[in-house]
mmCIF file of the N, C-alpha and C atoms, coordinates in Angstrom:
data_MODEL
# 
_entry.id   MODEL 
# 
loop_
_atom_site.group_PDB 
_atom_site.id 
_atom_site.type_symbol 
_atom_site.label_atom_id 
_atom_site.label_alt_id 
_atom_site.label_comp_id 
_atom_site.label_asym_id 
_atom_site.label_entity_id 
_atom_site.label_seq_id 
_atom_site.pdbx_PDB_ins_code 
_atom_site.Cartn_x 
_atom_site.Cartn_y 
_atom_site.Cartn_z 
_atom_site.occupancy 
_atom_site.B_iso_or_equiv 
_atom_site.pdbx_formal_charge 
_atom_site.auth_seq_id 
_atom_site.auth_comp_id 
_atom_site.auth_asym_id 
_atom_site.auth_atom_id 
_atom_site.pdbx_PDB_model_num 
ATOM 1   N N  . MET A 1 1  ? 22.287 72.597 64.615 1.00 0.00 ? 1  MET A N  1 
ATOM 2   C CA . MET A 1 1  ? 21.701 71.294 64.440 1.00 0.00 ? 1  MET A CA 1 
ATOM 3   C C  . MET A 1 1  ? 22.736 70.250 64.839 1.00 0.00 ? 1  MET A C  1 
ATOM 4   N N  . VAL A 1 2  ? 22.356 69.344 65.705 1.00 0.00 ? 2  VAL A N  1 
ATOM 5   C CA . VAL A 1 2  ? 23.211 68.241 66.109 1.00 0.00 ? 2  VAL A CA 1 
ATOM 6   C C  . VAL A 1 2  ? 22.627 66.977 65.504 1.00 0.00 ? 2  VAL A C  1 
ATOM 7   N N  . ILE A 1 3  ? 23.453 66.247 64.770 1.00 0.00 ? 3  ILE A N  1 
ATOM 8   C CA . ILE A 1 3  ? 23.010 65.023 64.126 1.00 0.00 ? 3  ILE A CA 1 
ATOM 9   C C  . ILE A 1 3  ? 23.713 63.856 64.783 1.00 0.00 ? 3  ILE A C  1 
ATOM 10  N N  . ASP A 1 4  ? 22.942 62.939 65.307 1.00 0.00 ? 4  ASP A N  1 
ATOM 11  C CA . ASP A 1 4  ? 23.460 61.742 65.950 1.00 0.00 ? 4  ASP A CA 1 
ATOM 12  C C  . ASP A 1 4  ? 22.730 60.559 65.328 1.00 0.00 ? 4  ASP A C  1 
ATOM 13  N N  . CYS A 1 5  ? 23.439 59.740 64.593 1.00 0.00 ? 5  CYS A N  1 
ATOM 14  C CA . CYS A 1 5  ? 22.804 58.611 63.909 1.00 0.00 ? 5  CYS A CA 1 
ATOM 15  C C  . CYS A 1 5  ? 22.113 57.663 64.882 1.00 0.00 ? 5  CYS A C  1 
ATOM 16  N N  . ASP A 1 6  ? 22.599 57.578 66.121 1.00 0.00 ? 6  ASP A N  1 
ATOM 17  C CA . ASP A 1 6  ? 21.955 56.722 67.114 1.00 0.00 ? 6  ASP A CA 1 
ATOM 18  C C  . ASP A 1 6  ? 20.560 57.225 67.472 1.00 0.00 ? 6  ASP A C  1 
ATOM 19  N N  . ALA A 1 7  ? 20.265 58.475 67.154 1.00 0.00 ? 7  ALA A N  1 
ATOM 20  C CA . ALA A 1 7  ? 18.961 59.056 67.458 1.00 0.00 ? 7  ALA A CA 1 
ATOM 21  C C  . ALA A 1 7  ? 18.066 59.109 66.212 1.00 0.00 ? 7  ALA A C  1 
ATOM 22  N N  . CYS A 1 8  ? 18.430 58.383 65.165 1.00 0.00 ? 8  CYS A N  1 
ATOM 23  C CA . CYS A 1 8  ? 17.678 58.414 63.907 1.00 0.00 ? 8  CYS A CA 1 
ATOM 24  C C  . CYS A 1 8  ? 16.969 57.077 63.690 1.00 0.00 ? 8  CYS A C  1 
ATOM 25  N N  . VAL A 1 9  ? 15.684 57.124 63.382 1.00 0.00 ? 9  VAL A N  1 
ATOM 26  C CA . VAL A 1 9  ? 14.934 55.887 63.144 1.00 0.00 ? 9  VAL A CA 1 
ATOM 27  C C  . VAL A 1 9  ? 15.354 55.203 61.845 1.00 0.00 ? 9  VAL A C  1 
ATOM 28  N N  . MET A 1 10 ? 16.066 55.904 60.995 1.00 0.00 ? 10 MET A N  1 
ATOM 29  C CA . MET A 1 10 ? 16.508 55.335 59.727 1.00 0.00 ? 10 MET A CA 1 
ATOM 30  C C  . MET A 1 10 ? 17.850 54.611 59.850 1.00 0.00 ? 10 MET A C  1 
ATOM 31  N N  . GLN A 1 11 ? 18.430 54.633 61.049 1.00 0.00 ? 11 GLN A N  1 
ATOM 32  C CA . GLN A 1 11 ? 19.726 53.977 61.256 1.00 0.00 ? 11 GLN A CA 1 
ATOM 33  C C  . GLN A 1 11 ? 19.612 52.499 60.918 1.00 0.00 ? 11 GLN A C  1 
ATOM 34  N N  . HIS A 1 12 ? 20.626 51.983 60.223 1.00 0.00 ? 12 HIS A N  1 
ATOM 35  C CA . HIS A 1 12 ? 20.711 50.577 59.813 1.00 0.00 ? 12 HIS A CA 1 
ATOM 36  C C  . HIS A 1 12 ? 19.651 50.198 58.785 1.00 0.00 ? 12 HIS A C  1 
ATOM 37  N N  . THR A 1 13 ? 19.190 51.177 58.009 1.00 0.00 ? 13 THR A N  1 
ATOM 38  C CA . THR A 1 13 ? 18.287 50.894 56.896 1.00 0.00 ? 13 THR A CA 1 
ATOM 39  C C  . THR A 1 13 ? 18.999 51.294 55.605 1.00 0.00 ? 13 THR A C  1 
ATOM 40  N N  . SER A 1 14 ? 18.351 51.051 54.492 1.00 0.00 ? 14 SER A N  1 
ATOM 41  C CA . SER A 1 14 ? 18.959 51.417 53.209 1.00 0.00 ? 14 SER A CA 1 
ATOM 42  C C  . SER A 1 14 ? 19.123 52.931 53.070 1.00 0.00 ? 14 SER A C  1 
ATOM 43  N N  . ALA A 1 15 ? 18.374 53.711 53.847 1.00 0.00 ? 15 ALA A N  1 
ATOM 44  C CA . ALA A 1 15 ? 18.493 55.168 53.789 1.00 0.00 ? 15 ALA A CA 1 
ATOM 45  C C  . ALA A 1 15 ? 19.872 55.636 54.254 1.00 0.00 ? 15 ALA A C  1 
ATOM 46  N N  . CYS A 1 16 ? 20.518 54.884 55.126 1.00 0.00 ? 16 CYS A N  1 
ATOM 47  C CA . CYS A 1 16 ? 21.847 55.266 55.621 1.00 0.00 ? 16 CYS A CA 1 
ATOM 48  C C  . CYS A 1 16 ? 22.865 55.370 54.487 1.00 0.00 ? 16 CYS A C  1 
ATOM 49  N N  . SER A 1 17 ? 22.776 54.466 53.533 1.00 0.00 ? 17 SER A N  1 
ATOM 50  C CA . SER A 1 17 ? 23.760 54.484 52.458 1.00 0.00 ? 17 SER A CA 1 
ATOM 51  C C  . SER A 1 17 ? 23.537 55.641 51.494 1.00 0.00 ? 17 SER A C  1 
ATOM 52  N N  . ASP A 1 18 ? 22.393 56.306 51.597 1.00 0.00 ? 18 ASP A N  1 
ATOM 53  C CA . ASP A 1 18 ? 22.083 57.439 50.735 1.00 0.00 ? 18 ASP A CA 1 
ATOM 54  C C  . ASP A 1 18 ? 21.888 58.711 51.551 1.00 0.00 ? 18 ASP A C  1 
ATOM 55  N N  . CYS A 1 19 ? 22.653 58.839 52.626 1.00 0.00 ? 19 CYS A N  1 
ATOM 56  C CA . CYS A 1 19 ? 22.541 60.003 53.509 1.00 0.00 ? 19 CYS A CA 1 
ATOM 57  C C  . CYS A 1 19 ? 23.890 60.711 53.573 1.00 0.00 ? 19 CYS A C  1 
ATOM 58  N N  . ILE A 1 20 ? 23.880 62.004 53.408 1.00 0.00 ? 20 ILE A N  1 
ATOM 59  C CA . ILE A 1 20 ? 25.127 62.786 53.443 1.00 0.00 ? 20 ILE A CA 1 
ATOM 60  C C  . ILE A 1 20 ? 25.830 62.656 54.790 1.00 0.00 ? 20 ILE A C  1 
ATOM 61  N N  . VAL A 1 21 ? 25.096 62.413 55.846 1.00 0.00 ? 21 VAL A N  1 
ATOM 62  C CA . VAL A 1 21 ? 25.700 62.302 57.178 1.00 0.00 ? 21 VAL A CA 1 
ATOM 63  C C  . VAL A 1 21 ? 26.648 61.114 57.243 1.00 0.00 ? 21 VAL A C  1 
ATOM 64  N N  . THR A 1 22 ? 26.303 60.019 56.568 1.00 0.00 ? 22 THR A N  1 
ATOM 65  C CA . THR A 1 22 ? 27.181 58.855 56.557 1.00 0.00 ? 22 THR A CA 1 
ATOM 66  C C  . THR A 1 22 ? 28.565 59.237 56.057 1.00 0.00 ? 22 THR A C  1 
ATOM 67  N N  . VAL A 1 23 ? 28.624 60.008 55.000 1.00 0.00 ? 23 VAL A N  1 
ATOM 68  C CA . VAL A 1 23 ? 29.900 60.461 54.446 1.00 0.00 ? 23 VAL A CA 1 
ATOM 69  C C  . VAL A 1 23 ? 30.595 61.401 55.419 1.00 0.00 ? 23 VAL A C  1 
ATOM 70  N N  . LEU A 1 24 ? 29.865 62.362 55.945 1.00 0.00 ? 24 LEU A N  1 
ATOM 71  C CA . LEU A 1 24 ? 30.455 63.346 56.845 1.00 0.00 ? 24 LEU A CA 1 
ATOM 72  C C  . LEU A 1 24 ? 30.951 62.711 58.139 1.00 0.00 ? 24 LEU A C  1 
ATOM 73  N N  . LEU A 1 25 ? 30.199 61.755 58.683 1.00 0.00 ? 25 LEU A N  1 
ATOM 74  C CA . LEU A 1 25 ? 30.618 61.119 59.933 1.00 0.00 ? 25 LEU A CA 1 
ATOM 75  C C  . LEU A 1 25 ? 31.830 60.223 59.734 1.00 0.00 ? 25 LEU A C  1 
ATOM 76  N N  . ASP A 1 26 ? 31.990 59.678 58.533 1.00 0.00 ? 26 ASP A N  1 
ATOM 77  C CA . ASP A 1 26 ? 33.193 58.888 58.262 1.00 0.00 ? 26 ASP A CA 1 
ATOM 78  C C  . ASP A 1 26 ? 34.443 59.749 58.382 1.00 0.00 ? 26 ASP A C  1 
ATOM 79  N N  . MET A 1 27 ? 34.297 61.054 58.160 1.00 0.00 ? 27 MET A N  1 
ATOM 80  C CA . MET A 1 27 ? 35.434 61.972 58.247 1.00 0.00 ? 27 MET A CA 1 
ATOM 81  C C  . MET A 1 27 ? 35.520 62.651 59.609 1.00 0.00 ? 27 MET A C  1 
ATOM 82  N N  . ALA A 1 28 ? 34.500 62.538 60.435 1.00 0.00 ? 28 ALA A N  1 
ATOM 83  C CA . ALA A 1 28 ? 34.435 63.262 61.709 1.00 0.00 ? 28 ALA A CA 1 
ATOM 84  C C  . ALA A 1 28 ? 35.118 62.484 62.831 1.00 0.00 ? 28 ALA A C  1 
ATOM 85  N N  . PRO A 1 29 ? 35.718 63.199 63.778 1.00 0.00 ? 29 PRO A N  1 
ATOM 86  C CA . PRO A 1 29 ? 36.361 62.528 64.911 1.00 0.00 ? 29 PRO A CA 1 
ATOM 87  C C  . PRO A 1 29 ? 35.364 62.050 65.969 1.00 0.00 ? 29 PRO A C  1 
ATOM 88  N N  . GLU A 1 30 ? 34.126 62.550 65.942 1.00 0.00 ? 30 GLU A N  1 
ATOM 89  C CA . GLU A 1 30 ? 33.108 62.195 66.933 1.00 0.00 ? 30 GLU A CA 1 
ATOM 90  C C  . GLU A 1 30 ? 31.940 61.486 66.254 1.00 0.00 ? 30 GLU A C  1 
ATOM 91  N N  . PRO A 1 31 ? 31.136 60.719 67.016 1.00 0.00 ? 31 PRO A N  1 
ATOM 92  C CA . PRO A 1 31 ? 29.993 60.017 66.421 1.00 0.00 ? 31 PRO A CA 1 
ATOM 93  C C  . PRO A 1 31 ? 28.769 60.915 66.192 1.00 0.00 ? 31 PRO A C  1 
ATOM 94  N N  . THR A 1 32 ? 28.879 62.180 66.511 1.00 0.00 ? 32 THR A N  1 
ATOM 95  C CA . THR A 1 32 ? 27.801 63.133 66.233 1.00 0.00 ? 32 THR A CA 1 
ATOM 96  C C  . THR A 1 32 ? 28.349 64.235 65.341 1.00 0.00 ? 32 THR A C  1 
ATOM 97  N N  . LEU A 1 33 ? 27.457 64.892 64.664 1.00 0.00 ? 33 LEU A N  1 
ATOM 98  C CA . LEU A 1 33 ? 27.848 65.943 63.734 1.00 0.00 ? 33 LEU A CA 1 
ATOM 99  C C  . LEU A 1 33 ? 27.096 67.207 64.113 1.00 0.00 ? 33 LEU A C  1 
ATOM 100 N N  . ARG A 1 34 ? 27.810 68.308 64.227 1.00 0.00 ? 34 ARG A N  1 
ATOM 101 C CA . ARG A 1 34 ? 27.198 69.595 64.549 1.00 0.00 ? 34 ARG A CA 1 
ATOM 102 C C  . ARG A 1 34 ? 27.277 70.491 63.327 1.00 0.00 ? 34 ARG A C  1 
ATOM 103 N N  . LEU A 1 35 ? 26.120 70.957 62.881 1.00 0.00 ? 35 LEU A N  1 
ATOM 104 C CA . LEU A 1 35 ? 26.049 71.855 61.733 1.00 0.00 ? 35 LEU A CA 1 
ATOM 105 C C  . LEU A 1 35 ? 25.389 73.156 62.162 1.00 0.00 ? 35 LEU A C  1 
ATOM 106 N N  . ASP A 1 36 ? 25.972 74.267 61.744 1.00 0.00 ? 36 ASP A N  1 
ATOM 107 C CA . ASP A 1 36 ? 25.278 75.527 61.998 1.00 0.00 ? 36 ASP A CA 1 
ATOM 108 C C  . ASP A 1 36 ? 24.264 75.728 60.868 1.00 0.00 ? 36 ASP A C  1 
ATOM 109 N N  . GLU A 1 37 ? 23.463 76.755 60.983 1.00 0.00 ? 37 GLU A N  1 
ATOM 110 C CA . GLU A 1 37 ? 22.380 76.988 60.016 1.00 0.00 ? 37 GLU A CA 1 
ATOM 111 C C  . GLU A 1 37 ? 22.916 77.154 58.594 1.00 0.00 ? 37 GLU A C  1 
ATOM 112 N N  . GLU A 1 38 ? 24.021 77.869 58.432 1.00 0.00 ? 38 GLU A N  1 
ATOM 113 C CA . GLU A 1 38 ? 24.588 78.075 57.094 1.00 0.00 ? 38 GLU A CA 1 
ATOM 114 C C  . GLU A 1 38 ? 25.071 76.761 56.488 1.00 0.00 ? 38 GLU A C  1 
ATOM 115 N N  . GLU A 1 39 ? 25.693 75.911 57.294 1.00 0.00 ? 39 GLU A N  1 
ATOM 116 C CA . GLU A 1 39 ? 26.159 74.614 56.792 1.00 0.00 ? 39 GLU A CA 1 
ATOM 117 C C  . GLU A 1 39 ? 24.984 73.726 56.405 1.00 0.00 ? 39 GLU A C  1 
ATOM 118 N N  . ARG A 1 40 ? 23.938 73.726 57.228 1.00 0.00 ? 40 ARG A N  1 
ATOM 119 C CA . ARG A 1 40 ? 22.750 72.930 56.933 1.00 0.00 ? 40 ARG A CA 1 
ATOM 120 C C  . ARG A 1 40 ? 22.113 73.387 55.633 1.00 0.00 ? 40 ARG A C  1 
ATOM 121 N N  . GLU A 1 41 ? 21.989 74.701 55.458 1.00 0.00 ? 41 GLU A N  1 
ATOM 122 C CA . GLU A 1 41 ? 21.414 75.236 54.229 1.00 0.00 ? 41 GLU A CA 1 
ATOM 123 C C  . GLU A 1 41 ? 22.268 74.904 53.010 1.00 0.00 ? 41 GLU A C  1 
ATOM 124 N N  . ALA A 1 42 ? 23.584 74.977 53.166 1.00 0.00 ? 42 ALA A N  1 
ATOM 125 C CA . ALA A 1 42 ? 24.481 74.654 52.053 1.00 0.00 ? 42 ALA A CA 1 
ATOM 126 C C  . ALA A 1 42 ? 24.306 73.194 51.635 1.00 0.00 ? 42 ALA A C  1 
ATOM 127 N N  . LEU A 1 43 ? 24.249 72.286 52.608 1.00 0.00 ? 43 LEU A N  1 
ATOM 128 C CA . LEU A 1 43 ? 24.037 70.875 52.277 1.00 0.00 ? 43 LEU A CA 1 
ATOM 129 C C  . LEU A 1 43 ? 22.679 70.654 51.616 1.00 0.00 ? 43 LEU A C  1 
ATOM 130 N N  . GLU A 1 44 ? 21.676 71.382 52.081 1.00 0.00 ? 44 GLU A N  1 
ATOM 131 C CA . GLU A 1 44 ? 20.345 71.273 51.488 1.00 0.00 ? 44 GLU A CA 1 
ATOM 132 C C  . GLU A 1 44 ? 20.364 71.716 50.024 1.00 0.00 ? 44 GLU A C  1 
ATOM 133 N N  . HIS A 1 45 ? 21.049 72.816 49.736 1.00 0.00 ? 45 HIS A N  1 
ATOM 134 C CA . HIS A 1 45 ? 21.146 73.307 48.353 1.00 0.00 ? 45 HIS A CA 1 
ATOM 135 C C  . HIS A 1 45 ? 21.924 72.321 47.477 1.00 0.00 ? 45 HIS A C  1 
ATOM 136 N N  . LEU A 1 46 ? 23.008 71.764 48.006 1.00 0.00 ? 46 LEU A N  1 
ATOM 137 C CA . LEU A 1 46 ? 23.780 70.778 47.251 1.00 0.00 ? 46 LEU A CA 1 
ATOM 138 C C  . LEU A 1 46 ? 22.943 69.540 46.954 1.00 0.00 ? 46 LEU A C  1 
ATOM 139 N N  . ALA A 1 47 ? 22.164 69.107 47.934 1.00 0.00 ? 47 ALA A N  1 
ATOM 140 C CA . ALA A 1 47 ? 21.294 67.940 47.738 1.00 0.00 ? 47 ALA A CA 1 
ATOM 141 C C  . ALA A 1 47 ? 20.202 68.254 46.719 1.00 0.00 ? 47 ALA A C  1 
ATOM 142 N N  . ASP A 1 48 ? 19.620 69.444 46.793 1.00 0.00 ? 48 ASP A N  1 
ATOM 143 C CA . ASP A 1 48 ? 18.579 69.838 45.837 1.00 0.00 ? 48 ASP A CA 1 
ATOM 144 C C  . ASP A 1 48 ? 19.117 69.856 44.406 1.00 0.00 ? 48 ASP A C  1 
ATOM 145 N N  . ALA A 1 49 ? 20.397 70.181 44.269 1.00 0.00 ? 49 ALA A N  1 
ATOM 146 C CA . ALA A 1 49 ? 21.025 70.222 42.946 1.00 0.00 ? 49 ALA A CA 1 
ATOM 147 C C  . ALA A 1 49 ? 21.508 68.839 42.504 1.00 0.00 ? 49 ALA A C  1 
ATOM 148 N N  . GLY A 1 50 ? 21.373 67.847 43.377 1.00 0.00 ? 50 GLY A N  1 
ATOM 149 C CA . GLY A 1 50 ? 21.788 66.496 43.041 1.00 0.00 ? 50 GLY A CA 1 
ATOM 150 C C  . GLY A 1 50 ? 23.278 66.253 43.169 1.00 0.00 ? 50 GLY A C  1 
ATOM 151 N N  . LEU A 1 51 ? 23.976 67.145 43.864 1.00 0.00 ? 51 LEU A N  1 
ATOM 152 C CA . LEU A 1 51 ? 25.422 67.016 43.996 1.00 0.00 ? 51 LEU A CA 1 
ATOM 153 C C  . LEU A 1 51 ? 25.857 66.151 45.178 1.00 0.00 ? 51 LEU A C  1 
ATOM 154 N N  . VAL A 1 52 ? 25.026 66.055 46.200 1.00 0.00 ? 52 VAL A N  1 
ATOM 155 C CA . VAL A 1 52 ? 25.291 65.184 47.349 1.00 0.00 ? 52 VAL A CA 1 
ATOM 156 C C  . VAL A 1 52 ? 23.982 64.508 47.735 1.00 0.00 ? 52 VAL A C  1 
ATOM 157 N N  . ALA A 1 53 ? 24.099 63.434 48.478 1.00 0.00 ? 53 ALA A N  1 
ATOM 158 C CA . ALA A 1 53 ? 22.897 62.765 48.984 1.00 0.00 ? 53 ALA A CA 1 
ATOM 159 C C  . ALA A 1 53 ? 22.220 63.660 50.016 1.00 0.00 ? 53 ALA A C  1 
ATOM 160 N N  . PRO A 1 54 ? 20.903 63.601 50.112 1.00 0.00 ? 54 PRO A N  1 
ATOM 161 C CA . PRO A 1 54 ? 20.201 64.448 51.082 1.00 0.00 ? 54 PRO A CA 1 
ATOM 162 C C  . PRO A 1 54 ? 20.358 63.927 52.510 1.00 0.00 ? 54 PRO A C  1 
ATOM 163 N N  . LEU A 1 55 ? 20.048 64.790 53.455 1.00 0.00 ? 55 LEU A N  1 
ATOM 164 C CA . LEU A 1 55 ? 19.995 64.414 54.862 1.00 0.00 ? 55 LEU A CA 1 
ATOM 165 C C  . LEU A 1 55 ? 18.750 63.558 55.049 1.00 0.00 ? 55 LEU A C  1 
ATOM 166 N N  . ARG A 1 56 ? 18.922 62.358 55.538 1.00 0.00 ? 56 ARG A N  1 
ATOM 167 C CA . ARG A 1 56 ? 17.807 61.429 55.716 1.00 0.00 ? 56 ARG A CA 1 
ATOM 168 C C  . ARG A 1 56 ? 17.423 61.281 57.186 1.00 0.00 ? 56 ARG A C  1 
ATOM 169 N N  . LEU A 1 57 ? 17.893 62.178 58.028 1.00 0.00 ? 57 LEU A N  1 
ATOM 170 C CA . LEU A 1 57 ? 17.658 62.090 59.469 1.00 0.00 ? 57 LEU A CA 1 
ATOM 171 C C  . LEU A 1 57 ? 16.171 62.146 59.796 1.00 0.00 ? 57 LEU A C  1 
ATOM 172 N N  . VAL A 1 58 ? 15.702 61.151 60.535 1.00 0.00 ? 58 VAL A N  1 
ATOM 173 C CA . VAL A 1 58 ? 14.350 61.124 61.069 1.00 0.00 ? 58 VAL A CA 1 
ATOM 174 C C  . VAL A 1 58 ? 14.523 60.885 62.564 1.00 0.00 ? 58 VAL A C  1 
ATOM 175 N N  . PRO A 1 59 ? 14.402 61.947 63.375 1.00 0.00 ? 59 PRO A N  1 
ATOM 176 C CA . PRO A 1 59 ? 14.674 61.797 64.813 1.00 0.00 ? 59 PRO A CA 1 
ATOM 177 C C  . PRO A 1 59 ? 13.781 60.755 65.475 1.00 0.00 ? 59 PRO A C  1 
ATOM 178 N N  . ARG A 1 60 ? 14.407 59.965 66.317 1.00 0.00 ? 60 ARG A N  1 
ATOM 179 C CA . ARG A 1 60 ? 13.704 58.943 67.088 1.00 0.00 ? 60 ARG A CA 1 
ATOM 180 C C  . ARG A 1 60 ? 13.048 59.627 68.279 1.00 0.00 ? 60 ARG A C  1 
ATOM 181 N N  . LEU A 1 61 ? 11.804 59.285 68.563 1.00 0.00 ? 61 LEU A N  1 
ATOM 182 C CA . LEU A 1 61 ? 11.135 59.832 69.748 1.00 0.00 ? 61 LEU A CA 1 
ATOM 183 C C  . LEU A 1 61 ? 11.674 59.135 70.981 1.00 0.00 ? 61 LEU A C  1 
ATOM 184 N N  . ASP A 1 62 ? 11.989 59.894 71.987 1.00 0.00 ? 62 ASP A N  1 
ATOM 185 C CA . ASP A 1 62 ? 12.460 59.340 73.251 1.00 0.00 ? 62 ASP A CA 1 
ATOM 186 C C  . ASP A 1 62 ? 11.265 58.715 73.951 1.00 0.00 ? 62 ASP A C  1 
ATOM 187 N N  . ARG A 1 63 ? 11.416 57.516 74.432 1.00 0.00 ? 63 ARG A N  1 
ATOM 188 C CA . ARG A 1 63 ? 10.304 56.826 75.102 1.00 0.00 ? 63 ARG A CA 1 
ATOM 189 C C  . ARG A 1 63 ? 9.810  57.604 76.315 1.00 0.00 ? 63 ARG A C  1 
ATOM 190 N N  . ARG A 1 64 ? 10.714 58.346 76.967 1.00 0.00 ? 64 ARG A N  1 
ATOM 191 C CA . ARG A 1 64 ? 10.286 59.166 78.109 1.00 0.00 ? 64 ARG A CA 1 
ATOM 192 C C  . ARG A 1 64 ? 9.360  60.277 77.630 1.00 0.00 ? 64 ARG A C  1 
ATOM 193 N N  . ASP A 1 65 ? 9.602  60.818 76.418 1.00 0.00 ? 65 ASP A N  1 
ATOM 194 C CA . ASP A 1 65 ? 8.717  61.834 75.851 1.00 0.00 ? 65 ASP A CA 1 
ATOM 195 C C  . ASP A 1 65 ? 7.352  61.233 75.571 1.00 0.00 ? 65 ASP A C  1 
ATOM 196 N N  . ASP A 1 66 ? 7.320  59.988 75.066 1.00 0.00 ? 66 ASP A N  1 
ATOM 197 C CA . ASP A 1 66 ? 6.059  59.310 74.782 1.00 0.00 ? 66 ASP A CA 1 
ATOM 198 C C  . ASP A 1 66 ? 5.245  59.115 76.069 1.00 0.00 ? 66 ASP A C  1 
ATOM 199 N N  . ALA A 1 67 ? 5.919  58.705 77.147 1.00 0.00 ? 67 ALA A N  1 
ATOM 200 C CA . ALA A 1 67 ? 5.241  58.455 78.417 1.00 0.00 ? 67 ALA A CA 1 
ATOM 201 C C  . ALA A 1 67 ? 4.678  59.755 78.992 1.00 0.00 ? 67 ALA A C  1 
ATOM 202 N N  . ALA A 1 68 ? 5.424  60.839 78.864 1.00 0.00 ? 68 ALA A N  1 
ATOM 203 C CA . ALA A 1 68 ? 4.977  62.120 79.395 1.00 0.00 ? 68 ALA A CA 1 
ATOM 204 C C  . ALA A 1 68 ? 3.796  62.659 78.596 1.00 0.00 ? 68 ALA A C  1 
ATOM 205 N N  . ALA A 1 69 ? 3.762  62.374 77.296 1.00 0.00 ? 69 ALA A N  1 
ATOM 206 C CA . ALA A 1 69 ? 2.692  62.872 76.447 1.00 0.00 ? 69 ALA A CA 1 
ATOM 207 C C  . ALA A 1 69 ? 1.417  62.048 76.600 1.00 0.00 ? 69 ALA A C  1 
ATOM 208 N N  . GLY A 1 70 ? 1.524  60.803 76.997 1.00 0.00 ? 70 GLY A N  1 
ATOM 209 C CA . GLY A 1 70 ? 0.374  59.948 76.963 1.00 0.00 ? 70 GLY A CA 1 
ATOM 210 C C  . GLY A 1 70 ? -0.164 59.603 78.273 1.00 0.00 ? 70 GLY A C  1 
# 
């Protein structure tokens, strides 16, 4: 899973302040975050237990995808 906040419709909303990615990206050297399946599942379990904020990523649809579909 590749997480890029620039590709999230929730970017610059109140959801950003309650998203685990915000914390992780503050520590990351790149503006994107790569998680393997085990890491994603671990974060999901931590969020379900209330130990970390959940992933709030809502992927933005690419306008080229919209044009091709319609």
